[in-house]
TIKOL-245110 format. One line per field, with one value per residue (C-alpha): residue number from 1; residue in one letter; chain; x, z, y. Coordinates in steps of 0.5 Angstrom, whole numbers, plus 2048, in hexadecimal, padded with zeros to 3 digits. Example, Ala and Ser with C-alpha at 12.3 -4.5 7.8 and 13.67 -1.06 7.14 Angstrom:
BEGIN
pos	c(1 / 2) .
code	c(A / S) .
unit	c(A / A) .
px	c(819 / 81B) .
pz	c(810 / 80E) .
py	c(7F7 / 7FE) .
***
This chain:
BEGIN
pos	c(1 / 2 / 3 / 4 / 5 / 6 / 7 / 8 / 9 / 10 / 11 / 12 / 13 / 14 / 15 / 16 / 17 / 18 / 19 / 20 / 21 / 22 / 23 / 24 / 25 / 26 / 27 / 28 / 29 / 30 / 31 / 32 / 33 / 34 / 35 / 36 / 37 / 38 / 39 / 40 / 41 / 42 / 43 / 44 / 45 / 46 / 47 / 48 / 49 / 50 / 51 / 52 / 53 / 54 / 55 / 56 / 57 / 58 / 59 / 60 / 61 / 62 / 63 / 64 / 65 / 66 / 67 / 68 / 69 / 70 / 71 / 72 / 73 / 74 / 75 / 76 / 77 / 78 / 79 / 80 / 81 / 82 / 83 / 84 / 85 / 86 / 87 / 88 / 89 / 90 / 91 / 92 / 93 / 94 / 95 / 96 / 97 / 98 / 99 / 100 / 101 / 102 / 103 / 104 / 105 / 106 / 107 / 108 / 109 / 110 / 111 / 112 / 113 / 114 / 115 / 116 / 117 / 118 / 119 / 120 / 121 / 122 / 123 / 124 / 125 / 126 / 127 / 128 / 129 / 130 / 131 / 132 / 133 / 134 / 135 / 136 / 137 / 138 / 139 / 140 / 141 / 142 / 143 / 144 / 145 / 146 / 147 / 148 / 149 / 150 / 151 / 152 / 153 / 154 / 155 / 156 / 157 / 158 / 159 / 160 / 161 / 162 / 163 / 164 / 165 / 166 / 167 / 168 / 169 / 170 / 171 / 172 / 173 / 174 / 175 / 176 / 177 / 178 / 179 / 180 / 181 / 182 / 183 / 184 / 185 / 186 / 187 / 188 / 189 / 190 / 191 / 192 / 193 / 194 / 195 / 196 / 197 / 198 / 199 / 200 / 201 / 202 / 203 / 204 / 205 / 206 / 207 / 208 / 209 / 210 / 211 / 212 / 213 / 214 / 215 / 216 / 217 / 218 / 219 / 220 / 221 / 222 / 223 / 224 / 225 / 226 / 227 / 228 / 229 / 230 / 231 / 232 / 233 / 234 / 235 / 236 / 237 / 238 / 239 / 240 / 241 / 242 / 243 / 244 / 245 / 246 / 247 / 248 / 249 / 250 / 251 / 252 / 253 / 254 / 255 / 256 / 257 / 258 / 259 / 260 / 261 / 262 / 263 / 264 / 265 / 266 / 267 / 268 / 269 / 270 / 271 / 272 / 273 / 274 / 275 / 276 / 277 / 278 / 279 / 280 / 281 / 282 / 283 / 284 / 285 / 286 / 287 / 288 / 289 / 290 / 291 / 292 / 293 / 294 / 295 / 296 / 297 / 298 / 299 / 300 / 301 / 302 / 303 / 304 / 305 / 306 / 307 / 308 / 309 / 310 / 311 / 312 / 313 / 314 / 315 / 316 / 317 / 318 / 319 / 320) .
code	c(X / X / X / X / X / X / X / X / X / X / X / X / X / X / X / X / X / X / X / X / X / X / X / X / X / X / X / X / X / X / X / X / X / X / X / X / X / X / X / X / X / X / X / X / X / X / X / X / X / X / X / X / X / X / X / X / X / X / X / X / X / X / X / X / X / X / X / X / X / X / X / X / X / X / X / X / X / X / X / X / X / X / X / X / X / X / X / X / X / X / X / X / X / X / X / X / X / X / X / X / X / X / X / X / X / X / X / X / X / X / X / X / X / X / X / X / X / X / X / X / X / X / X / X / X / X / X / X / X / X / X / X / X / X / X / X / X / X / X / X / X / X / X / X / X / X / X / X / X / X / X / X / X / X / X / X / X / X / X / X / X / X / X / X / X / X / X / X / X / X / X / X / X / X / X / X / X / X / X / X / X / X / X / X / X / X / X / X / X / X / X / X / X / X / X / X / X / X / X / X / X / X / X / X / X / X / X / X / X / X / X / X / X / X / X / X / X / X / X / X / X / X / X / X / X / X / X / X / X / X / X / X / X / X / X / X / X / X / X / X / X / X / X / X / X / X / X / X / X / X / X / X / X / X / X / X / X / X / X / X / X / X / X / X / X / X / X / X / X / X / X / X / X / X / X / X / X / X / X / X / X / X / X / X / X / X / X / X / X / X / X / X / X / X / X / X / X / X / X / X / X / X / X / X / X / X / X / X / X / X / X / X / X / X / X / X / X / X / X / X) .
unit	c(A / A / A / A / A / A / A / A / A / A / A / A / A / A / A / A / A / A / A / A / A / A / A / A / A / A / A / A / A / A / A / A / A / A / A / A / A / A / A / A / A / A / A / A / A / A / A / A / A / A / A / A / A / A / A / A / A / A / A / A / A / A / A / A / A / A / A / A / A / A / A / A / A / A / A / A / A / A / A / A / A / A / A / A / A / A / A / A / A / A / A / A / A / A / A / A / A / A / A / A / A / A / A / A / A / A / A / A / A / A / A / A / A / A / A / A / A / A / A / A / A / A / A / A / A / A / A / A / A / A / A / A / A / A / A / A / A / A / A / A / A / A / A / A / A / A / A / A / A / A / A / A / A / A / A / A / A / A / A / A / A / A / A / A / A / A / A / A / A / A / A / A / A / A / A / A / A / A / A / A / A / A / A / A / A / A / A / A / A / A / A / A / A / A / A / A / A / A / A / A / A / A / A / A / A / A / A / A / A / A / A / A / A / A / A / A / A / A / A / A / A / A / A / A / A / A / A / A / A / A / A / A / A / A / A / A / A / A / A / A / A / A / A / A / A / A / A / A / A / A / A / A / A / A / A / A / A / A / A / A / A / A / A / A / A / A / A / A / A / A / A / A / A / A / A / A / A / A / A / A / A / A / A / A / A / A / A / A / A / A / A / A / A / A / A / A / A / A / A / A / A / A / A / A / A / A / A / A / A / A / A / A / A / A / A / A / A / A / A / A) .
px	c(803 / 804 / 7FF / 802 / 809 / 807 / 804 / 80B / 80D / 813 / 815 / 815 / 810 / 808 / 803 / 7FE / 7F7 / 7F9 / 800 / 803 / 807 / 80C / 807 / 804 / 80A / 80C / 806 / 807 / 80E / 80B / 806 / 80B / 810 / 80B / 80B / 812 / 814 / 80E / 80F / 815 / 815 / 81C / 81C / 816 / 818 / 81F / 81C / 817 / 81B / 820 / 81B / 818 / 81F / 820 / 81A / 81C / 81C / 821 / 81E / 81F / 818 / 813 / 80E / 809 / 80C / 807 / 809 / 811 / 810 / 80C / 812 / 817 / 813 / 814 / 81B / 81E / 81D / 822 / 828 / 82C / 82B / 828 / 82E / 82C / 826 / 828 / 827 / 81F / 81F / 822 / 81E / 817 / 81A / 81B / 814 / 811 / 80C / 80D / 807 / 80A / 806 / 808 / 803 / 7FE / 7FC / 7FB / 7FC / 802 / 805 / 804 / 807 / 80D / 80E / 80E / 813 / 818 / 817 / 81A / 81F / 822 / 823 / 82A / 828 / 822 / 822 / 81E / 821 / 828 / 82A / 82E / 832 / 834 / 837 / 83B / 842 / 843 / 848 / 846 / 848 / 846 / 841 / 844 / 843 / 84A / 84B / 84F / 84E / 84E / 848 / 849 / 843 / 844 / 84C / 84D / 848 / 846 / 849 / 846 / 849 / 845 / 844 / 845 / 83F / 841 / 83C / 83D / 838 / 838 / 833 / 830 / 832 / 82F / 82C / 830 / 836 / 839 / 840 / 842 / 849 / 84A / 851 / 854 / 85B / 85C / 856 / 855 / 851 / 84A / 847 / 83F / 83B / 833 / 82F / 82C / 825 / 822 / 821 / 824 / 826 / 82B / 82D / 832 / 831 / 838 / 83D / 842 / 84A / 84F / 855 / 85B / 861 / 867 / 86B / 86B / 866 / 860 / 85D / 856 / 851 / 84E / 851 / 84D / 84E / 84A / 84A / 84A / 843 / 842 / 840 / 842 / 843 / 847 / 84E / 84E / 855 / 858 / 85F / 861 / 868 / 86A / 870 / 874 / 86D / 869 / 862 / 85D / 855 / 850 / 84A / 847 / 84D / 84E / 855 / 859 / 861 / 864 / 86A / 86D / 872 / 870 / 872 / 870 / 86E / 86B / 866 / 865 / 85F / 860 / 85A / 85A / 860 / 85E / 860 / 85E / 863 / 862 / 867 / 866 / 869 / 867 / 86A / 86B / 865 / 861 / 85B / 85A / 854 / 856 / 852 / 856 / 852 / 855 / 853 / 854 / 855 / 851 / 853 / 859 / 85B / 858 / 85B / 858 / 85B / 857 / 856 / 853 / 84D / 851 / 856 / 85B / 85F / 85F / 860 / 85D / 857 / 858 / 853 / 852 / 84E / 849) .
pz	c(891 / 88A / 88C / 892 / 890 / 88A / 88F / 892 / 890 / 88D / 894 / 895 / 89B / 89A / 89B / 8A0 / 8A0 / 8A7 / 8A7 / 8AA / 8A4 / 8A9 / 8AC / 8A6 / 8A3 / 8A8 / 8A8 / 8A0 / 8A1 / 8A6 / 8A2 / 89C / 8A0 / 8A1 / 89A / 898 / 897 / 892 / 88E / 88C / 892 / 893 / 890 / 893 / 89A / 89A / 897 / 89C / 8A2 / 8A0 / 89F / 8A6 / 8AA / 8A7 / 8AA / 8B1 / 8B5 / 8B9 / 8BF / 8BD / 8BB / 8B5 / 8B9 / 8BE / 8C2 / 8BF / 8B8 / 8BA / 8BC / 8B5 / 8B1 / 8B5 / 8B5 / 8AD / 8AD / 8B3 / 8AE / 8A9 / 8AD / 8B1 / 8B8 / 8BB / 8BB / 8B5 / 8B9 / 8C0 / 8C1 / 8BF / 8C3 / 8C9 / 8C8 / 8C8 / 8CF / 8D2 / 8D1 / 8D5 / 8DA / 8E2 / 8E1 / 8DC / 8D6 / 8D0 / 8D0 / 8D4 / 8CE / 8CD / 8C5 / 8C6 / 8CC / 8C8 / 8C2 / 8C5 / 8CA / 8C3 / 8C0 / 8C6 / 8C6 / 8BF / 8C0 / 8C6 / 8C2 / 8C0 / 8B9 / 8B6 / 8AF / 8AE / 8A8 / 8AB / 8AD / 8B3 / 8B4 / 8BB / 8BE / 8C3 / 8C2 / 8C6 / 8C7 / 8C3 / 8C8 / 8CF / 8CD / 8D0 / 8CD / 8CA / 8CC / 8C8 / 8C1 / 8BB / 8B6 / 8B0 / 8AB / 8A4 / 8A4 / 8A9 / 8A7 / 8AF / 8B4 / 8BB / 8C1 / 8C5 / 8CC / 8D3 / 8D1 / 8CA / 8C6 / 8C0 / 8BD / 8B6 / 8B6 / 8B0 / 8AA / 8A3 / 8A0 / 89C / 89D / 8A3 / 8A4 / 8AB / 8AD / 8B4 / 8B7 / 8BE / 8C1 / 8C2 / 8BD / 8B6 / 8B3 / 8AF / 8AA / 8A8 / 8A5 / 8A3 / 89F / 8A3 / 8A2 / 8A4 / 8AB / 8AC / 8B3 / 8B2 / 8B8 / 8B7 / 8BE / 8C0 / 8BB / 8BD / 8BD / 8BD / 8C0 / 8BC / 8BD / 8BF / 8B8 / 8B5 / 8B2 / 8AE / 8A9 / 8A6 / 8A2 / 89B / 895 / 892 / 88B / 889 / 881 / 87E / 87D / 884 / 885 / 88B / 88C / 88F / 88B / 88A / 88A / 88C / 88E / 895 / 897 / 89F / 8A3 / 89E / 89D / 896 / 896 / 891 / 893 / 891 / 88D / 892 / 893 / 89A / 89C / 8A2 / 8A3 / 8A9 / 8AD / 8AB / 8AF / 8B5 / 8B4 / 8AE / 8A8 / 8A1 / 89E / 896 / 892 / 88B / 886 / 87E / 87E / 884 / 88B / 892 / 898 / 89F / 8A5 / 8AC / 8B2 / 8B6 / 8BC / 8BC / 8BC / 8BA / 8B4 / 8B0 / 8AB / 8A5 / 89F / 89A / 894 / 88D / 889 / 881 / 87C / 876 / 870 / 874 / 872 / 877 / 878 / 87C / 87E / 87A / 87A / 874 / 876 / 876 / 87A / 876 / 875 / 878 / 875 / 875 / 872 / 870 / 86E / 86F / 874 / 873) .
py	c(82A / 82D / 833 / 834 / 834 / 839 / 83E / 83F / 847 / 849 / 84C / 844 / 845 / 844 / 849 / 84A / 84E / 851 / 852 / 84C / 84A / 847 / 842 / 840 / 83F / 83A / 837 / 836 / 833 / 82E / 82C / 82B / 827 / 822 / 820 / 821 / 81A / 81A / 821 / 825 / 82A / 82B / 832 / 835 / 832 / 835 / 83C / 83C / 83B / 840 / 845 / 843 / 843 / 84A / 84D / 84C / 853 / 856 / 853 / 84C / 84B / 84A / 84E / 84B / 845 / 841 / 843 / 842 / 83B / 83A / 83C / 839 / 832 / 832 / 835 / 830 / 82A / 82D / 82D / 828 / 82B / 831 / 835 / 83A / 83C / 83C / 844 / 843 / 83D / 840 / 846 / 842 / 83E / 845 / 847 / 842 / 844 / 843 / 83E / 83A / 83C / 841 / 847 / 843 / 840 / 838 / 838 / 83D / 838 / 832 / 834 / 837 / 831 / 82D / 830 / 831 / 829 / 829 / 82E / 829 / 823 / 822 / 822 / 826 / 824 / 81D / 81C / 81B / 814 / 811 / 80A / 807 / 801 / 7FE / 7FB / 7F5 / 7EF / 7E9 / 7E4 / 7E8 / 7EC / 7F2 / 7F9 / 7FC / 803 / 808 / 804 / 808 / 808 / 80B / 80D / 80D / 80D / 812 / 817 / 817 / 813 / 811 / 80E / 809 / 80B / 807 / 802 / 801 / 805 / 80A / 80F / 813 / 818 / 81D / 818 / 819 / 813 / 80F / 80A / 809 / 805 / 804 / 802 / 7FF / 7FE / 7FE / 7FC / 7F5 / 7F3 / 7F1 / 7F7 / 7F6 / 7FA / 7FA / 7FE / 800 / 805 / 80A / 80C / 813 / 814 / 80D / 80B / 805 / 801 / 7FC / 7F9 / 7F5 / 7F5 / 7F0 / 7F0 / 7EA / 7EB / 7EC / 7E7 / 7EB / 7E9 / 7EF / 7F4 / 7F2 / 7F7 / 7F6 / 7FA / 7FB / 7FF / 803 / 807 / 80D / 80E / 815 / 815 / 815 / 80D / 80A / 802 / 7FD / 7FC / 7F4 / 7F1 / 7F7 / 7F7 / 7F9 / 7F9 / 7FB / 7F9 / 7F5 / 7F1 / 7F1 / 7EE / 7EE / 7F1 / 7EC / 7ED / 7F2 / 7F6 / 7F3 / 7F1 / 7EF / 7F0 / 7ED / 7EB / 7F3 / 7F6 / 7FB / 802 / 807 / 804 / 806 / 803 / 803 / 801 / 800 / 7FF / 800 / 804 / 809 / 809 / 80C / 80C / 80C / 80D / 80A / 808 / 801 / 7FD / 7F5 / 7F2 / 7F8 / 7F7 / 7FD / 7FE / 802 / 803 / 807 / 80B / 80B / 811 / 80E / 814 / 815 / 811 / 80D / 806 / 802 / 7FB / 7F5 / 7EE / 7E9 / 7E2 / 7DE / 7DA / 7D3 / 7D6 / 7D4 / 7DB / 7E1 / 7E8 / 7EF / 7F2 / 7F9 / 7FF / 807 / 80A / 80F) .
***
């Protein structure tokens, strides 16, 4: 791998002895990709793909149909879907002969069909993950349509279809927090750590009916330090609709019996706060996970109880 990576030229491609630099570069990239988890190959792969993409001719090809297919085979997995290369893909499809082949050649036809199958996938990058599940009524098992599923505090939002199903695609590896809410139901929040290429299926996610006795708000309070670290805000204070509650050691909180209408939630932790405004009807259960940014060198004070529980007070420190 070290030799192959070092053989990359200053123009970012790999040289061949017969002038087929694009083809050889594509094959080199394909070989390096297989070892990307074991070696530091992100830079040569990125540079090589950028150089390859720039070699596209005005007719949307990289030479022959076979060579174009080989190049696309290494470019498509670097993007979330095929749209950036739709021109070359359409050009390849247009050159299919009446007998169904490409140039009457088995090798060319096989490799073109393979790359067209990759291009047809909703997500072409194998390192991106997905999350799916079905939202159902906990008592009846019936699917809940139009339930709201938010990802990582609303970075992405999906509505369930008529079967209660939701789907998030093209997700990067890392933490994924899901908040689920539906009119007349108690909200839920759950999470997982996404591995590269993972397809996470939560199966049936059950929601319980909410009593029509006000609005209920649940969630997790997070804080982000100036250093960039992110964690649950243990014992954070949450005020909403005239009700004040304290999060548990995991940052989780529940505020119930709130008045319907437009409400503002204020979460406080270590002297810093975050605010979110929302609207809810009587009986609604809303999932909100505020994130508090703590500035550098801020004096942070937290509720603190002695070991013998004889007294409570505050524990203070300065953030980093």
